[in-house]
Every structure is written in structure tokens, then in C-alpha cells.
PLY file of the C-alpha trace (Angstrom):
ply
format ascii 1.0
element vertex 265
property float x
property float y
property float z
element edge 264
property int vertex1
property int vertex2
end_header
12.18 -12.96 -26.93
9.07 -12.41 -29.03
6.88 -13.70 -26.22
8.59 -11.41 -23.73
8.03 -8.38 -25.97
4.42 -9.37 -26.52
3.90 -9.78 -22.79
5.38 -6.37 -21.94
3.56 -4.51 -24.69
0.25 -6.07 -23.62
0.78 -5.06 -19.99
1.92 -1.54 -20.90
-1.14 -1.00 -23.08
-3.45 -2.14 -20.26
-1.73 0.15 -17.77
-1.92 3.17 -20.09
-5.60 2.56 -20.73
-6.47 2.04 -17.05
-4.57 5.14 -15.94
-6.80 7.30 -18.09
-10.12 5.62 -17.38
-9.88 4.71 -13.68
-7.45 6.94 -11.78
-9.34 10.19 -12.18
-12.68 8.91 -10.73
-10.87 7.45 -7.71
-9.04 10.72 -7.10
-12.32 12.62 -7.31
-14.12 10.30 -4.87
-11.31 10.26 -2.34
-10.80 14.01 -2.26
-14.43 15.11 -2.30
-16.53 12.53 -0.42
-16.94 12.95 3.34
-19.35 10.08 3.79
-18.27 7.15 5.94
-19.16 3.56 5.34
-22.59 2.45 6.50
-22.53 0.58 9.80
-25.34 -0.88 11.82
-25.59 0.92 15.14
-27.54 -1.91 16.76
-25.08 -4.71 17.30
-26.10 -8.34 17.12
-24.60 -10.06 20.21
-24.49 -13.35 18.31
-21.96 -11.83 15.87
-19.64 -10.63 18.64
-16.76 -12.96 19.45
-15.48 -13.34 23.04
-13.35 -10.42 24.11
-9.57 -10.66 24.02
-8.21 -8.71 27.01
-4.71 -7.55 27.88
-4.33 -5.91 31.28
-0.82 -4.63 32.06
-0.82 -3.33 35.64
2.88 -2.46 35.53
2.37 0.00 32.68
-1.10 1.00 33.83
-2.73 -0.01 30.57
-5.89 -1.93 29.72
-6.82 -3.17 26.25
-9.89 -5.04 25.08
-10.44 -6.32 21.54
-13.73 -7.69 20.21
-14.18 -8.99 16.66
-17.66 -8.32 15.31
-19.21 -10.10 12.33
-15.71 -11.29 11.35
-15.09 -7.97 9.58
-14.84 -5.36 12.34
-12.74 -4.91 15.44
-13.89 -2.95 18.47
-10.98 -1.66 20.54
-11.18 -0.32 24.07
-7.96 1.25 25.35
-7.57 2.79 28.78
-4.59 4.14 30.69
-5.14 4.07 34.41
-3.85 7.62 34.80
-6.60 8.87 32.43
-10.22 9.19 33.43
-11.64 8.36 30.01
-11.07 5.34 27.81
-11.18 5.17 24.03
-13.59 2.78 22.34
-13.76 2.69 18.56
-14.17 0.31 15.65
-11.94 -0.63 12.74
-12.88 -2.20 9.46
-10.41 -5.06 9.09
-10.56 -4.84 5.28
-8.20 -1.86 5.26
-5.43 -3.51 7.30
-2.28 -5.33 6.28
-2.63 -9.01 7.30
1.12 -9.26 7.92
1.82 -7.59 11.27
5.06 -5.92 12.20
6.98 -7.16 15.22
8.19 -4.32 17.41
10.60 -5.00 20.24
11.99 -2.07 22.21
14.63 -2.46 24.89
15.76 0.58 26.88
19.48 -0.11 26.79
20.28 2.87 29.01
18.48 1.15 31.88
20.25 -2.12 31.08
23.64 -0.43 31.34
22.60 1.46 34.48
21.39 -1.72 36.17
24.59 -3.60 35.30
26.89 -0.78 36.43
25.14 -0.21 39.74
24.89 -3.97 40.38
28.65 -4.33 39.92
29.30 -1.44 42.31
26.83 -2.83 44.83
28.52 -6.24 44.79
31.96 -4.67 45.10
30.93 -2.51 48.03
29.16 -5.42 49.67
32.36 -7.47 49.43
34.39 -4.62 50.91
31.95 -4.01 53.75
31.47 -7.60 54.89
34.76 -9.27 54.05
36.74 -7.22 56.53
38.48 -5.12 53.90
36.58 -2.01 54.96
34.25 -1.72 57.94
33.30 1.92 57.31
29.58 2.47 57.81
29.53 4.73 54.76
30.50 1.76 52.62
27.49 -0.16 53.92
25.23 2.80 53.17
26.67 3.10 49.68
26.06 -0.61 49.14
22.38 -0.23 50.06
22.11 2.84 47.85
23.62 1.10 44.84
21.39 -1.93 45.38
18.34 0.34 45.48
19.37 2.09 42.27
19.83 -1.32 40.62
16.30 -2.38 41.56
14.86 0.92 40.30
16.76 0.58 37.01
15.42 -2.96 36.54
11.85 -1.76 37.17
12.27 1.05 34.64
13.71 -1.45 32.18
10.63 -3.66 32.50
8.34 -0.63 32.23
10.03 0.69 29.08
10.31 -2.65 27.32
7.90 -3.29 24.45
7.35 -6.56 22.62
4.27 -6.32 20.46
2.62 -7.00 17.13
1.49 -3.96 15.16
-1.12 -4.17 12.40
-0.80 -1.26 9.99
-3.17 0.10 7.39
-2.52 -1.68 4.10
-1.61 1.15 1.73
-0.45 3.97 4.02
1.26 1.94 6.77
-0.43 3.72 9.70
-0.26 1.66 12.93
-3.85 0.94 13.99
-3.69 -2.15 16.23
-1.04 -2.89 18.85
-1.07 -6.21 20.71
1.38 -7.27 23.40
2.92 -10.56 22.36
1.97 -13.81 24.11
-0.33 -12.13 26.66
-2.30 -13.23 28.61
-0.91 -16.55 27.33
0.53 -17.79 24.05
-2.40 -20.02 23.06
-5.00 -17.27 23.56
-2.77 -14.76 21.81
-2.20 -17.02 18.79
-5.92 -17.78 18.43
-6.84 -14.11 18.48
-4.18 -13.15 15.93
-5.37 -16.02 13.72
-8.97 -14.78 13.86
-7.81 -11.23 13.23
-5.88 -12.15 10.11
-8.77 -14.26 8.82
-11.02 -11.23 9.18
-8.57 -9.09 7.21
-8.35 -11.61 4.39
-12.13 -11.99 4.35
-12.49 -8.23 4.01
-10.20 -8.24 1.01
-12.50 -10.47 -1.01
-14.09 -8.91 -4.11
-12.27 -5.58 -3.63
-10.17 -3.99 -6.35
-7.48 -1.35 -5.90
-9.94 1.53 -6.35
-12.12 0.26 -3.51
-9.05 -0.20 -1.33
-7.94 3.38 -1.99
-11.33 4.91 -1.27
-12.07 2.67 1.71
-8.79 3.26 3.48
-8.94 7.03 3.02
-12.48 7.12 4.43
-11.50 4.91 7.36
-8.51 7.07 8.25
-10.57 10.25 7.88
-13.15 8.83 10.29
-10.42 7.90 12.80
-9.01 11.39 12.51
-12.41 12.97 13.09
-13.01 10.98 16.29
-9.52 11.76 17.59
-7.80 8.37 17.21
-5.12 9.56 14.80
-3.77 13.07 14.37
-4.30 15.44 11.47
-0.62 15.11 10.54
-0.86 11.32 10.49
-3.91 11.48 8.27
-2.30 13.90 5.82
0.86 11.80 5.64
-1.21 8.66 5.08
-3.20 10.31 2.29
0.00 11.44 0.61
1.46 7.94 0.91
-1.61 6.42 -0.73
-1.47 8.82 -3.65
2.27 8.39 -4.07
1.84 4.61 -4.31
-1.29 4.74 -6.41
0.28 4.01 -9.80
2.42 1.27 -8.33
-0.61 -0.42 -6.79
-2.60 -0.17 -10.00
0.29 -1.47 -12.05
0.82 -4.41 -9.70
-2.81 -5.46 -9.78
-3.04 -5.10 -13.54
0.15 -7.07 -14.14
-1.13 -9.91 -11.96
-4.47 -9.87 -13.74
-2.82 -9.81 -17.14
-0.57 -12.74 -16.30
-3.50 -14.77 -15.02
-5.56 -14.10 -18.15
-2.75 -14.97 -20.50
-1.03 -18.12 -19.28
0.97 -18.33 -22.50
2.99 -15.31 -21.42
4.51 -17.37 -18.63
5.86 -20.00 -21.02
9.22 -18.48 -21.94
0 1
1 2
2 3
3 4
4 5
5 6
6 7
7 8
8 9
9 10
10 11
11 12
12 13
13 14
14 15
15 16
16 17
17 18
18 19
19 20
20 21
21 22
22 23
23 24
24 25
25 26
26 27
27 28
28 29
29 30
30 31
31 32
32 33
33 34
34 35
35 36
36 37
37 38
38 39
39 40
40 41
41 42
42 43
43 44
44 45
45 46
46 47
47 48
48 49
49 50
50 51
51 52
52 53
53 54
54 55
55 56
56 57
57 58
58 59
59 60
60 61
61 62
62 63
63 64
64 65
65 66
66 67
67 68
68 69
69 70
70 71
71 72
72 73
73 74
74 75
75 76
76 77
77 78
78 79
79 80
80 81
81 82
82 83
83 84
84 85
85 86
86 87
87 88
88 89
89 90
90 91
91 92
92 93
93 94
94 95
95 96
96 97
97 98
98 99
99 100
100 101
101 102
102 103
103 104
104 105
105 106
106 107
107 108
108 109
109 110
110 111
111 112
112 113
113 114
114 115
115 116
116 117
117 118
118 119
119 120
120 121
121 122
122 123
123 124
124 125
125 126
126 127
127 128
128 129
129 130
130 131
131 132
132 133
133 134
134 135
135 136
136 137
137 138
138 139
139 140
140 141
141 142
142 143
143 144
144 145
145 146
146 147
147 148
148 149
149 150
150 151
151 152
152 153
153 154
154 155
155 156
156 157
157 158
158 159
159 160
160 161
161 162
162 163
163 164
164 165
165 166
166 167
167 168
168 169
169 170
170 171
171 172
172 173
173 174
174 175
175 176
176 177
177 178
178 179
179 180
180 181
181 182
182 183
183 184
184 185
185 186
186 187
187 188
188 189
189 190
190 191
191 192
192 193
193 194
194 195
195 196
196 197
197 198
198 199
199 200
200 201
201 202
202 203
203 204
204 205
205 206
206 207
207 208
208 209
209 210
210 211
211 212
212 213
213 214
214 215
215 216
216 217
217 218
218 219
219 220
220 221
221 222
222 223
223 224
224 225
225 226
226 227
227 228
228 229
229 230
230 231
231 232
232 233
233 234
234 235
235 236
236 237
237 238
238 239
239 240
240 241
241 242
242 243
243 244
244 245
245 246
246 247
247 248
248 249
249 250
250 251
251 252
252 253
253 254
254 255
255 256
256 257
257 258
258 259
259 260
260 261
261 262
262 263
263 264
């Protein structure tokens, strides 16, 4: 019990001290600085990895991802119905290395396809088994079959199965990748390289640098039109709301590492 009390009092004293000495400067930098991180405009082709491309003709969407210098990701996203495409960079250091799996199934089209398929089969049986030779039944059968095909196409169009990489502290979705496309091996290799880049960007960064860096990155994305003003404001609020929790977590981990005796209960 004495060791537990000593451990908690030590951690509480560190947290109280760090709140006073470190939180205020971070708050000041985040709220007042409009400068973005320095980035070399002239790219070195040797640092650019082969492009990972996902072309979905059914949804009219084209995506290209290129990892640069193991720390940045260039994204090119184009919808065929739009004349312009969006090309922008992300600093992988501000992302969460654990992606979120998002799978969306439009159940209304599933139910529509099943219902119309049942009716089409029933009408087909009535029309061609001799139970009813009315030509209207045959027309209704064709109509129901057509509706079934349309519902299946809309189901495939609406379905989403993707990995989403969010910003680390504010949970803003910044990278969306269709799962297992163009093939599973290529997909897995790219995700592996992407996560390695995120972990590499985390090296030698404390919580203050993470706070400042992510805010600046999201502000830049807002200014170039990638995320909305509302998304940016919500993300900034989320970062500030979780600030003390993040600081406490990092300080607790550091305290436990520096005092191994505290773990011996």
C-alpha cells in the first residue's frame, strides 16, 4: 500500500507541475501561429515510392496514393463526373496507425432485390407453367426481373468496404482506401508501408509537438479546401478537450518507466 501511495503521489505531482509549465505555451502556439510546416517544393524522384492506384469504374472514382520520403503521402482523388481532381499531401506523423474498418451495406436495396426477385420467379412460374397464359403476366415478369437487376446494381454501387486512417488526436478521417483492391497482396503491402511511415513520424515527438503539428496540418487542409471549416473547428475542440488526458497518459507512462520500483507491488 505504501508503494501504491508513493507511486500515485509522484505521478500527481508531475502532472500538476507539467500542467502549469507546458500547457500554456502549447495553447499559445496552436491558437496564434498560422505558419505551416516547411516542405521542399522540389521533389526528389528517388524518394517517391511506386504509386498505389485504385480505379473504381462502377462508382466513377479514381484514387492514387504515393508515399514520399517515408513520411508524406500524396493523394490524388478524382470523380469522373467532376472536371477537376484533388491532389494534396499529408504528413503521416499526425495520423493514427490503427485504421478503422468501415463496411456499409444498403439494406434497402438488398430487401428490394429479394422482394422483386421472388415476385419475378413467381410470375415466371405462372406464365410458363400453364397456370396463367396472360401476356400481362409475362410483361410483369420482365418488369420485376429488370427491377431486380437495377436493385442489385444500386446495391453494388452503394456498398463500401474500406479502411479509414484518422488523425491521431481529433479523429478526422483523412485517408480512405478500398479494401483488397486492386488485389490483396498489393493492398496489404501498401497499408504496411503506410503504417510504417506513421510510426516513423512519431519518433522523437512529445505530446506538445503532436498537438501543434496536428492543428497546423488540419488548418492547412482546411485552407486548401480538403476539409470543411466545421470539421476543422470540431477537430480543434476535440484536441483541446483531450489535452489533459493526453498529457496525463504520456506523463504516467514516462513516470512508470523511470521508476521501475513502482511496478513491484
